[in-house]
C-alpha positions as CSV (number, residue, x, y, z in Angstrom):
1,X,0.0,0.1,0.3
2,X,1.2,3.5,-1.0
3,X,0.4,5.1,2.0
4,X,-2.0,8.6,1.3
5,X,0.9,10.1,-1.3
6,X,-0.8,12.9,-3.7
7,X,0.7,12.5,-6.6
8,X,0.2,16.5,-9.0
9,X,0.6,16.9,-12.6
10,X,3.4,19.4,-13.5
11,X,4.6,21.8,-16.2
12,X,7.9,22.8,-16.0
13,X,10.1,24.7,-19.3
14,X,13.5,23.2,-19.2
15,X,16.6,24.2,-21.2
16,X,18.0,21.1,-23.5
17,X,21.3,20.7,-25.1
18,X,22.6,17.9,-27.5
19,X,26.2,16.6,-28.6
20,X,24.3,14.9,-30.9
21,X,23.8,17.0,-34.3
22,X,20.4,15.4,-35.0
23,X,18.2,14.2,-31.1
24,X,16.8,17.7,-31.6
25,X,16.9,19.4,-35.5
26,X,19.0,18.8,-38.4
27,X,21.7,21.6,-36.8
28,X,19.9,22.6,-33.6
29,X,22.3,22.2,-30.0
30,X,19.8,23.7,-27.1
31,X,16.9,24.2,-26.7
32,X,13.8,24.9,-24.1
33,X,11.0,22.5,-23.9
34,X,8.3,22.9,-21.7
35,X,7.0,19.2,-19.6
36,X,4.1,17.5,-18.4
37,X,5.1,14.8,-15.5
38,X,3.1,13.8,-12.2
39,X,5.0,13.8,-8.9
40,X,4.6,14.3,-5.3
41,X,7.0,17.2,-5.8
42,X,8.6,19.6,-8.0
43,X,12.0,17.6,-6.9
44,X,11.0,14.7,-8.1
45,X,9.0,15.6,-11.5
46,X,12.9,17.0,-11.7
47,X,14.3,14.4,-11.6
48,X,11.3,12.0,-13.3
49,X,11.9,14.6,-16.2
50,X,16.0,14.9,-16.7
51,X,15.8,10.6,-17.2
52,X,12.9,11.0,-20.0
53,X,15.6,13.3,-21.4
54,X,19.1,11.4,-21.1
55,X,16.8,8.5,-22.6
56,X,16.1,10.2,-25.4
57,X,19.6,11.6,-26.5
58,X,19.4,15.0,-25.0
59,X,20.2,16.1,-22.2
60,X,18.5,19.2,-19.2
61,X,20.9,22.2,-18.2
62,X,19.1,23.9,-16.4
63,X,15.3,24.9,-15.7
64,X,13.2,27.7,-15.6
65,X,10.0,26.9,-13.7
66,X,8.6,23.6,-12.4
67,X,4.8,24.8,-11.1
68,X,1.8,22.5,-10.4
69,X,0.1,23.0,-13.2
70,X,-3.3,23.9,-11.4
71,X,-1.0,26.7,-10.3
72,X,-0.3,27.9,-13.7
73,X,-2.7,30.9,-15.9
74,X,-2.3,29.8,-19.6
75,X,-3.1,33.3,-22.0
76,X,-4.3,32.8,-25.6
77,X,-1.0,34.2,-27.3
78,X,-3.5,37.3,-29.3
79,X,-4.3,37.8,-25.9
80,X,-1.3,38.3,-23.7
81,X,-1.6,41.1,-21.2
82,X,1.0,43.8,-21.7
83,X,3.1,42.4,-18.5
84,X,3.4,39.2,-20.5
85,X,4.3,40.9,-23.8
86,X,7.8,39.2,-25.4
87,X,7.0,35.8,-23.2
88,X,4.6,32.9,-25.6
89,X,2.0,32.8,-23.2
90,X,2.5,31.2,-19.1
91,X,1.8,33.0,-16.1
92,X,2.7,31.6,-12.5
93,X,-0.3,32.6,-10.2
């Protein structure tokens, strides 16, 4: 029995890199990826994301943010508030 530990859906924006020239697309050596994973905490989810990326031949180089999905407010790109100009549509509540 696992007890009362709840698992939550998390969303993260992570920076990735690869030494393989085709792991991220032709000629790309790095970039940002939005990831979704379940876990009991942000640190657990970050570890799961790092493991999944390694399996795909990509390494995690940074975490911009990792929060429960219920804590993120998504804006439609055409309806950005002035405070979000230049950022592609997400704001943490």
